N, C-alpha and C positions, 0 to 999 in steps of 0.2 A: 630504600634500605629498611625503613621501619616496617613496611609491609612484609618484606622478606623475613625480618626477625620474628614478626608476629606469626608468620606461617611456620617457621622453624619451631617456635615454642609450641604451637598447636600440634605439630607432628610429633614432637617429643612427648607431649601430654598424652596423645593418643597411644603412642608406643608403651608408655608406662602403664596406662590403663589396661592395655591388652595383656601385658606381662602380669599385672596384678590379678587379672581375671583367670589367667592360666595357672598361676602358681599358688601354693598354699598361703592362706592369709597370715600376715605378720602376727607373731605372738603365739600362733598355734604350731607347736612342734610336730612336723609330719611323722607318721609312724614308719618304722622299718617294715619291710615286707619280705617274708621268707616263704618260698613255694617249694614243697617237697614233692617230687614226682617218682612214682613207682613205674615199672616197665613191664607191661603185659600182665596186668592184674584185673581180673573180672570182679565186678561188684559182688556177685553171689559167692565169692570165695573169701569174703570179709565177714566176721562175726557181727559187726555192727549192722549189717543188712540181713544176714542169713545165719542166725545162731546155730542152726543144725548142720552147717557145712562141714564141721569136724576139723576145722583148721584153727589153730590157736593164734589170735591176733590181739594180745593184751595191750600193746601200745596204741593200736587203732581205737580200742575201747577207751583208753585213758584220754586220748586226744578228743574223742567224741564227747566224753563227759564234760570236757572243758569248753566245748564249742557247739557249732551248729552243723548238723548232718543233713546233707542234701540227698533225698531219696530218688530224685529224678534228674541226675546230672549225666550228660552225654558228651562224647567227643565228636569232632567234625568228621573223622575218618578212623576206621579200625586198623590203621597201620601207622608206624612210627612217624616218618617224615611229614606226611600230610597233617596228621594230628597235631604235632608240635609246631608245624608251620602256621597252622590256624591259631594256636595259642599265642604265638609270638608276634602275630600281625593283627589279630582281631578280625581276620578275613577268612571266608570260606576257602577251601582248597582251590576251587575254580577261579575265584577272584584273585587269589594271591599267586597262582601259577604252580604251586607245589601239590599237584594232584596225584603224582606217582611217588612210590617210596624211593628213597635215596635222592630226592630232589629238594631244592630250597626255593623259597619264594622269590619272585622276580624283583630285581634291584630297585624298581621305582616305588615299591611299597615300604612304608615306614615300619620299623621294627620296634619291639618292646623297649630295648635299651635306649633308643633315641628319645622316646617319650619321657622316660624317667630321668635321663641325663639332662634334658632341658629344664627339669624341675630341681636340679642340684643333687640328684641321687648318684651314688656309686652303684653300678649294676654289674653283678657277677654271676657266673654260671660254673658250677663245679659238678662233674659227673655227666651223665647222659641227659642233657637238657634239650638240645636239638638232635638231629640224626648224626651222632658221632662228630666227625671233623667239620661238618657243615656249621656247627655252632660258631666257628670262627668268623663266619660271614654275617653274623647278626649284630656285631658291633659292641659286644660286652667289654667293659673296662678290664675285666679279668675273666679268663676261662681256662679250665684245665681238667685233666682226668676224664676226657670225653671219649676215649677209645673203647672198643668192644670189651665189656666185662672187665673194666679197669676198677676192680672192686675195692681198691684202697681209696676210692673217691670220697667216702664218708669220713675217713680219718683225715684226708686232705682238707675237706670243707671245715671240719672242726678246728684243725690246726690253723687254717687261714683266718677263721673268726677270732681265735685266741690272739693272733699276732696283729690283727687289723687295728690301725691307730687313727684312721681318718675320722674327722668329726662329722662328715656328711651323713645324711640318712642313707640306709642301705636297702637295696632290693636284691635279694640273693635267691637264685635257683639252685637247688641241689637235686641231682637225678641219680637215684639208685639204679643199678643194672638188674635188680631182682624184681619179680621172679622170671625174668627172661631166661630162656634156655642158654646154655646147658644147666639142668637142674642138679643139685647136689647128689652125689652117688650114695652118701650115707644119710639116713633119715630115721628118726625115732618114732615115726608113724607106722602103725601096724597095717600092712597092705590089705589084709582081709577085713579090717574094720573101717577102712576109709569110705567116706560117702562119695557116691557117684551121681552126677546129674543124669536125668533121663535121656539126654542126647548121646551118652557114651555107651559103648558095648562093654558089657561086664565080662572081662577076662582077667586071669591072674596078672597078665602083663599090664593091662590098663590100671589095675589097682596099685601095682608096684610103681608105675610112673606117676599116678596121682599122688602117691605117698611122697615121692621125690619132689613133685611140684609143691606139695604142702610145706615141705622143708624150705623151698625157695620163697614161698610166701612169708614164712617165718623170718627169713633173712631180710625181706623188705620191711616187715614190721619192726624188727630190731633196728634197722637203719633209720626208720621214721622216729622211733623213740630217742635215738642218740642225737639226731639233728634237732628235734623239738626241744630237748633239754639244753643243748648247746646254744640254740638261738635265744632262749629265755635267759640263760646264764650270762651271755655276752651282750645282748641287746636290750634286755629289760622287758618291762610289761607294755611299753608303747610299741606293740608289734602285732601286725596282721600275719597270721600263719595259715597257709593253705596246704592241704594234702589231697592228691588225686593220682590218677593213673592214665597213661596215654592211650590205652586200648585194652581189650580183653586178653585172656590167656591163650597160649598157643595150643589149643585143642580144636578138633573139628567143630565147626559152627561157632567158633569164638573169633580170635584175631583173623583179620582179612575178610570178615563177613559183616554185613550190616544188621545181623541179628543182635539180640540183646546182649549176649555174652561177648560180643565184639565191641559194642559202642556204649553200653550202659556202665558207667564207671563210678567208683567212690569219689566223694568230694566232701571234705570237712573244713570248716573255717573257724579259727580261734582268734578272738580279738578282745582282750580284757577291757571291760567297761563299755564296749560297743556291741558285742555279740553275746546274747544270753547263753550261758553254759547249759549243757545238757538238753538242747532243743533239737527239733527236726523240722524240716520243711519239705513239702511236696512240690515246691516251685520248680518248673522245668527250665533248666539252664544248659548251656553248651559251653565248651572250652573257648569259643570265640568271644564269649561274654566276659572272660576273666580280665582281659586287658582294660576295657573301659571301666569295669567295676573297681579294679585296683587304682586306676587313675583318680576316680572320684573319691575313693577311700582316703587318698593322701591329700585331697583338697583341690585337685585340678579338674578342669573340664574335660570330659571324654569327647573324642571325635563323634560327630553325629552318625547315627545309624542309618544305613540305606545303601543304595547301589550307585549313587552319583559320585562326582569328583570329590575327593577328600573324605568320603564317607567309608565306614567300616560296617561289616555285617554283625559284629558283636554289639550287644546292648547291656548297659550296666544294670546289675541287680543289687546295687548298694542298699536299696530299700528293703530287700529281702534279708540281707545280712543284719541290718539294724532292727529287724522285726516290724518295720513300718508298712510292709505290704506282704501279701500271702502268695500271690502268683507272679509269673514273669512271662514265659512264652506259652503259646498254645500249640505250637508245632516245632518239631526238631527235624532237620534234614541232615542226612549223612551220606557220604560218598566213599566208595572204594573203587579205584581205577586199575591199579596193577603194581607189580613189584618185579620189574625185569622179566625174566623168563619164568619166575616163580610167582605163584599167587595171582596169576593174571586172569581174573574172572570179575570183570567190572559190574558193579551194582550200585543202586541208589535206594534210599529209603526216606519215608516220611512217617513221623511218629507223633501221635497225640497222646494224651494221658492214658487212654484205654485201648487204642488201636495202633497197629504198625502195618505199613504198606511197603513191600520190597519189590523193586524192579530189577530183574537180571537182564543186562544188556546183550548178553550172548548166550541165550538159553540153549542154543544148538550145540554149544561146546561142552566138554566135560570139565567139571570143577576139580582143580588140583591145587595143593599148597605144599609148603615144606614138609608138612606132616606126613604125606604119603609119597613124596618124591625125593626127599633129601636124606640126610644121615639119620642114624639111629637116635641120636640125641635130639633131633628135631621132632621125632614122633614115630618114625618108621618102625622102631622096635616094638611099639604096642600096636601100631596100625596093622602090621602083618598078622597079629592075632585076631583082629577084626575080620580080615578077609578070610582067614581060615575058618572062623566060626560061622561066617556068612554062608559057607558052602553047605552047612547042615542045619542052620538055624534061621528060620524065616524072619524073626525080629531083627537079628543082626544083619541079615541081607537087606532089609528095608532101610536100616541106618546107613549102610555103605552105599546103597543106591541113591538115597537122598543126598548124601555128601557129594556124589559125582554128578547127579542129574538134577537140575533146578528148572522149574517152570518159569515162564516169562514174568509172571506176577505172583506175589504171595501176599496174603492178608491174614493178620492174626489179631485176636482180641487179647492183647498182651497182659492186661490186668488179671484175666482169668487163665491165660495160657502163657506164663512167663518164659517157658522154654520153646515157644513157637513150634508146637508139635502138630497143630491142627490148622492146616491151610484152608481158609474160608473163601479164597478168591473165586472158586468155581460155584459157590452157592448162589442160586437165583435171588434169594432174599438179601444178599449183600451187593447186588449189582449197582445200586445207587451209590452206596458208600465207596465201592471200588472206582466208580467213574469220578467221584469227587476227588479222591486221592490221586488218581491219574492226572486230572487237570491241575491240581495243586502242585504236584511234582513237576509237571511240564512247565508251569509258570515260574516255579522257583529256579529250575535249571536255566530257563531262558533269561531270567533277570540276573543270574550270576555268571552268565557266559559259559555255562556248562554244556558243551556240545555232545556229551556222552561218548567221548572218544574211548576206543578200546585198546589202543597201544600207545606207549609213550612217544614212539617215533611219529605218530600221526598228529600229535598235539600241535595246535596252532596257538599263537598268542591270544590271551583273553581280549575280546573286543573292548575298546574304551567305552566308559559309560556314555550312553546316548547314541552309540553307533548301532546300526542295524545288525541284529544277530540272527543266526539260523534258529529255526524252531527246534525245541528239544524233541527227540524222537518219541513217537507215541508207541505205547505197548500194544502188541497184537491182541 
């Protein structure tokens, strides 16, 4: 009997030690965490990164002055569901199973709410946080206003904060629908004066729709400011506040593409007393890293990073937040697989600080998206002007052809060519670099169980860690 009691006490002590290691230390009040997500916002359309973009984003500038701006933040995928699934699991799309749009991670993978609920947090999602109604499958304590362009979500989030009475620490996601289409019909931006990136065909229609998009970005900026102020008003200064976007804007070469305008996103962190205001970092981070970073920020242990059982692909960059380290990752891998019958042009990419490698898995197919196939509000209204101009203008014809026809491999020196206009994959002097990228991407795909599938119907379950996997396809 005495031995049994001794063993029971030992087991209880071990359990208490484990809980103590996983939870915030006693006496240290854990911070609240608020994460504001924009929808379809490219980094280059924010004045904190591109002052000459011509779009007014005063609240982004205000938040940036009070926090840390990440100049090299990326999403795991340039479409909504895979991007947000990676955020909410800390796993790459291939690892969590949400590789295609309108999908949700497989049930065996632990989600963000479960991690924070185990630490005593209330976890809520208001607005577009996951892919619309799929948010209900993530296990939030409270979720609402997640339907398509349910634009009263910001009012709802602020009201919910005002009425909240729980003493628990809070982890709150607020997702604006802006600047996702449809863009406002009224805009105070002058179409003829709007700035156009070099990837766009300059037509009156393009400028008018860019002006409408600028108004939509302004709506996202307004929503950011309102949520930021409400969070500090109701939660105080013991607050880690993050602002980012799920993927780039719905323009050609942006959303649904592994180019910079699709995957390179804004990220700003504000944390009074922890994050130095008015600072910038070039550390390379991905949305997969946000879960382990926030866990460590509240005093908990993050799951180990890796591809084995119980491991996630995200890695904490808490040291970057606190100014204790300068770098984080040296490679960022992104995937786009498909979106039903639309945007079905799968690609993968590997990005270092200076270079980007893109692999198109079906180069024999024509590239199409909502922009050229769907309704006027999706982009067809200005896309038609591109095709008309292409009939008589060589530069416009080249842009339209590049949109539809992609080579098997692309290589860009992105620090010098940020809009990826000059494909260097065919240059003899880049043969060694191309071969290294090809091998690195193959290895990454293999380790993540990414079989390079080209249709959602062909998708098979991701192999369990340690199981034999098919080799990733080699580029021609």
